[in-house]
DOMARVEX-219963 format. One record per residue (C-alpha): residue in one letter; x, y, z. Coordinates in steps of 0.02 Angstrom, whole numbers, plus 50000, padded with zeros to 5 digits. Each point is the difference from the previous one (the first is absolute). Last residue first. Layout:
# residues N
aXYZ
...
//
This chain:
# residues 153
x494515166050992
x501824994250000
x500555001749819
x501914999449996
x500124987149860
x500674985850107
x498935005250147
x498444999349892
x500524982949935
x500294994250179
x498245005850043
x499284990449852
x500904984350058
x499395002350178
x498195002049940
x500194985349881
x500664989250142
x498515005050105
x498814994149864
x500974983549985
x499884995850187
x501065000750157
x501205013049932
x498955014150073
x500604998950180
x501794997649938
x499865016949910
x499675008550168
x498305008150003
x499805018450045
x498975004749848
x501264991749882
x500875016349952
x500085004550185
x501034984350029
x500034988550150
x501674990950020
x500384981649959
x500375001849814
x500985015950028
x501154992050128
x500354985749880
x500365012349861
x501185010050110
x500914984350059
x500134993349822
x500805015549927
x498975013349913
x498245005949969
x499744995749816
x501074984649965
x499844993250177
x498135003549994
x499874989149844
x500844985450087
x498925002450154
x498415000649896
x500464984449903
x500534990650157
x498375004750087
x498964995449849
x500844982949990
x499744996750186
x498185005449987
x499724989349845
x500704984650088
x498925003150153
x498445001449893
x500434984849895
x500324990250161
x501794997350055
x500824983449964
x500564985350108
x500934986049911
x501735003850073
x499304999650177
x501305009550102
x499295016149927
x498454998050109
x501085002650156
x500735015849923
x498245006549962
x499424995950176
x501485009650073
x499755014749883
x498205001150059
x498544996349887
x498845009949888
x501144998749849
x500365018149960
x499285008650152
x500814988050123
x501665001249909
x499985019050005
x499575001350185
x501174985950053
x501525008549924
x501294986050015
x499634993549825
x500175017649932
x501825000449945
x499815000149812
x500944983549984
x499064992950151
x498345003649915
x500624990549848
x500634985250103
x498374999050097
x498995000949839
x501074986449920
x499734988150148
x498135003849999
x499924993949820
x499035012949899
x498274993949961
x499474991049842
x499055015549939
x501415011450059
x501274989749902
x498864999949849
x499855019050000
x501885002050026
x500354988849851
x498725009949901
x500985015950037
x501434993749891
x501835004650021
x500114995250183
x500214981449968
x499554986850128
x501394990150083
x499715007850170
x498705013449975
x500185007550173
x501895000449992
x499925009149833
x498705011850073
x501165003550146
x501375004749877
x498855013849938
x499525007649834
x501214991649881
x498614995449876
x499085016750022
x498204999449940
x499055016450011
x500375005549821
x499304983549931
x501104994049859
x500014982050053
x501494989349967
x499864986349875
x499434982350036
//
């Protein structure tokens, strides 16, 4: 298969995404779709969240996968265990938003702080609060686009 020409698709977007996908390819969004449909292996999700440094942040992990970091790590011991479609999509959206925030806002620590802090441009919600469903992801994505182009209102 050839590479997609979608302007939003970035093949080298985030090392954590590579960890998350395992042997899957990043050059085709359909691979990501199918991975989310099957469910991301819990082991891969834990590794990816460790790469970006959030696995120890109970608040973020609980919002993303609706379980504690400790429970998530325990579930990762079962190599057959996968996240639900909803949990898989939330993890993917989080990694996508964080990767994009790093490009727009700045270094990883700044982007991670931004994703967890309330924002006036999001009516007082923290981006992580909105990344729990596809509509919220679109809101965060639109906000990042406004930040990227200097349009805040």
